[in-house]
N, C-alpha and C positions, 0 to 999 in steps of 0.2 A: 419804770420797768420798760425795757426795750421791747418793741413789737416783734412777734415771731418772724423769722426769716423764711420766705417762701422757698420751698424745695425747687431745684432747677428742673425737676421732672413734673412739677405740678401741672404745667401747661399740657402735658401729654396724658394726664389722667382723664379717662372717659367721664363725661358729664353724666349726671343722673338722668333717668328717663324723663323726669319733669323738666330738666334744663335742656335736653337735647333738641337741636333744631335740625330737622332732616330736609334735604333738598328734594324738590319734587322729582319723581321718577321720570326719566326721559321716555318719551313715547316713540316706539319704533315706527319709522315711516312706512314700513311694509306690514300690512295686516289685512288679509282677505281670506275668509274661510268658506264663502259661499257666493252665490250669484245674485243675492238680493239685499244684503245688509246695506244701510245708507252709504252711498258712495261719496268718498271725500277726495281721493286723488286717483288719476288714471293716466296711462300713457296712450296717446293717439298716434297712429302711424303717419308716415310721410309718403309723398308721391315723387319728390325730387329724385332724379337719377333712375327712375323706374325703367327697367329694360325687359323686353319680352324674352322669357327664358329660353335657352336652347331646347330644341324639340326632342328631348329625352322621352322615352316611353312613359316614365313615371309622371310626366307632364301631360302628354297628349292623350293618355288613357284616363285622365282624371278631369277633363274639361268637356263641355258639351260638344258634340260632333260639329255643330255649326261654327264653332270657334277655332277648330283645328287648323284650317287653311291659313289663318292669320299667324298662328303660332309656328307653323312650318315655314311659311314664306318670309316672315320678318324676324325669325329667331335671332337673338343677340343684338337687335336694334332697339333704339329707344321707342317707347310707345308713341303713337301719333299724337301730335300736339293738341289736336282737337279733343281727343279722349282725356288727356291730362288736364286740359283747361276746364272742361265741364266737371270732371271729378273733383278738382281742386276747389272749385267754387262751392260744391256741396260739402266737401270736407271742412272748409272754413266755416260754413254755416253750422255744421254739427259741433265744432269746437265752441263757437259762440253760444250755442244752446247749452252745452255742458257748463260753461262758465257762468251763464245766467242762472243755472240751477244750483250754483254754489260749489261746483266741482273744480278742483285744481287740475289743470291739464299740463302734462309734460310731453316732450317730443324726443324721439331719437335724433341722431345727427344725420345730415344728408350724406349720401354715399353715391359715388359714380359706379353703378353696377354694370356698365358696359365693359369694364376692364376685365381681361381674361386672367384666370389664375389656374394653377396646376398642382395636383397632388401626385404621389407615385402611381396612382391607378387611372387617373383621368384628368381632363382639363374642362373648364366651363367658364361661362360668364354668369353674372348674378341675375337677380330678379328685382326685388324692391323691399322696402320696409313698410308697406301699406298695412300689413296684418300682423301686429305683434302677438296676437293671441296664439298663433301657431307655434312659435318658437320658445315660449316661456310659460311655465305652469307656476302660479303663485299659490302656495298653501300656507296660510298663516303668515309668519314672518320670513318665509323662505321663497326665494326665486330659483326655480329649477330650469336650466337651459336644456332643451330637448334635442335628441339626435335625429334631426329631420332627414328624410330620405331623398329629397330633391337635391342633386348636386349644385343646382343654381342657388341654393339657400345656405350653403355650407359655412360661409363667413358672414352671414347676416347679423349675427350677434354683435359684431364689432360696432355697429351703429348705436347700440344700446350701452356700450361699456361705460361711457361717461356717467350715465344715470345709475347704472348698477353699482359702480364704484362709490358713488355718493350714498346710495342706500346702504351699502355694506359698511361704510365708515360710520354711518349713523346707527348701526346695530342690526341690520337685516342679515339673514343667512343667504348665502349665494352658492349654489351647487350647479354642477354640470354633469349630465349623464355621460357615459362613455362616448367619446367622439367616434362616429362610425367610419368605417373604411369606404363604404359605398362602392365596393368592387362588384364586378359582374355577377358574382355568386349570389348576391342579395336579390337580384331581379329575376322574375320569371319571364324570360325572353320569349317563350312560347305562349305567353298570355294573350288572350283575346277577350273582348267584351262579351260576357255571357248574355245569351238571348233570354227572352221572357220564358220563365218556367225552368230554366237551367239553374244548377247550384251556383251560388255566388263564388267567384274566384278572386284571388288577390294578386296584385302586382308584385308585392314583396313577400319573401318567404321568411324562415326563421334563422337565417344564416348569422345574423347579429341583431341586437335590440335596436329598433327604430320606433319612434312615435312622434306625432305632432300633439302639442298640448291641447289643440282645438278638438281632439277626439275625446277629451275628458271634460266633464262638468262637475262642480263641487257642491255638495250639500253637507257641510260640516264634516263629521267623521265618515261620511259616505261619499264616494266618488263614483260616477257612472262613466262608462267608456264604450266605444264601439271598436271592433276589429275592422280595419279598413285597408285601403290601398297604400296608406302611408304609416300605418300603425300595426305592428305584428304582436303576436302573443308574447314574444320575448320582451318587447318594449313594455307591455302591460305588466308583466311579471317584475320587471325592473322597478317600476313605480310602486308596485305592491310591497316589494321587499324594502325599498328605500323608505317609504312612509312608516312601515312597521305595523305592529299589531293594534295600534291605536286607531287605525283607519281600515275601512272596508272598501274594496273595489268590486263593483258590479258590472258585468257586461250586458249591454242592451243589444239583443239580436237585431240585425239590420237587414232590410230587404232591398236596399238600393243596389243597382247593378254597377254603379261607380261609387262605392262607399268612400267618403272622405270627409271627416269632421262631423262630430255629433250635433253641433249647434244648428244644423238644418233638419234634424230628426227628432231631438229630445232636448227640451229646454226648460229647466226648473225656473219658476217665476217667483215663488214664495214658499214658505213652509207649508207643505201639504198640497202644493199645486204644481203640476208640470204640464207643459205644452208639448203635444206630440203630433208629428207628421204621420197621418194614417197610411200614406203611400210607402213610407220607408220602415215603419214600425208596426209590428203586430201587437196590438194592445193585450191580447190574450197571453203573449209570451214575455211580457215585461217581468223584470226581477220580482220575486214574491215580496220583497221588502216594501214595495210600493203599494201593497194592499192597504187601503185606508186613505191613500192620497187621492185627490181629485185629478183625474186624467182629462185634461182639456184637449179636445180634438181640434186641431187647427183647420180652418176652412181652406179650400183650394186657393192657391195664390191668384191674385189679380195679375193679369199679364204685365210684365215689364215691357215697355215699348221704347223705340228709338234705336239709333245705331249702337249705343253702348250695350243695350240688351242683346243685340244680335251677335256681338263679339264678347259676351260675358264669359267669364271662366267659372261661373257658378250655376248650380241648380236653381230652377224657379223657386224651390222651397227655401231659398235664402230669405224668403219673405218672413220666416219666423226667427231669423237671426237678429233678435232684439237685444237691447241692453237695459237691464233693470237699474234704476237709480235708487230705488228702495223697494219695499214690498208692494207698493202701489204704482209708482211712476215708472213707465216703460217707454223707451224710445223705439219707434216703429216707422218703417218707410211710409211716406205719406200716400203713396199710390195703393197701399194695401187696405182698401176701405172695408173689405169683409173682415179682415183680422182686427182692424181698429174697432169695428162694431162689436165683434165677439169679446175683445178684451174689456170693453166697457160693460158688457153684460155680465162678465165674470168678476166685476168689482175692481178692475184696475183703472188707472188714469193714463191712457196712452198719450204720448207726446209725438205728433207726426213730424217727420223731418225728411226732406228730400235727400236721397242717397243712391238712387238707381244707377247713376253714372259712375259709381265706385265699383260696380260689379266686375268690370274687366280686370281689376287689380286684386281680386281674390276674396271678396266677401261683402258683408254689411256691418252693422254697428258692433256686434259682438266680436267679429273677426278683426275689425279695425282698431280694437282697444285692448288694453291689458289693465285690469283694475288692480291698483297697487294698494290702496287702503280703503277699507270699508269699516264703518263704526259697528263693531260686533265682536263676539267671542266664539271660541270653538264650542260647538254643541252637537248633540245627536238629535236628529229630527225623525227618527224611526223607532 
């Protein structure tokens, strides 16, 4: 008897559940829902090509008064070599620390920010890519490019395009908020720094949505934000609508007279624990959802010393601009001895690292990084 002839379609017949062999599901390279899950991959900024930004009011009203002369006199020029050299040494040390702790470090491309560019409304030179935290908000597997209000940062995203295209091809979502015009109508030209006791005023109005990602921190389904000189209510509302009903956005009232970026005011460290700057945040006015959380009051900063500190573009409270490697390990500037001691008492494992010479370029550990992948899932912590 002749054996049965196989049907030409037999090879297309689905196998039974017992015989099926499934390929392992590819892991998206972008996955970060909060500030504390175990860190696996991060983008660290660069100093190459850093240029002192033009003295636009949005710049000079957001830096310490002691640094304004440098920004006015040297606007559009490269940062002094001595500042770059000292900061680069510490940046290299920080990268070595991250890699020693098992974190994959990625870098943006170098850019010459001294080149002038023009839009229909204005022309400007650039700034730097020292602080990727400002321009990009990572929520889960999505990278959101933000509509920053500094003209000198308008094309900063180009330095990250190689990385973001790689992440996109590997499965990440990549979104850009509406590109702002940054016309004169956005800025309050009559703005002046409020004196002690006066109501907080803001450099940007509601003419169009603008925000820096560094004005947001993430706690799973809950994000916290401050209204600031670079983030308006329209920008906050854009994020709220974009993320949709699965997320909640809570505003943290801020007392800083030069409000810019939440990570020197309010820093979630772990589930149920948040570090608060008592000079900028009224603990009694925190969002009600935080009832039940431990509110850790940060000690006053130990003074940053040296020339870099004198021309810093940051508040002294950048002392709390820490980076969580997981729920216990936290990278903190080595000069902040009181904060290091407090973190130990609160049950954390602080990792001291020199970074004070990075201050003229816009921030500290949290500012200088963008966490791309943390080992965790979307949860509600409230």
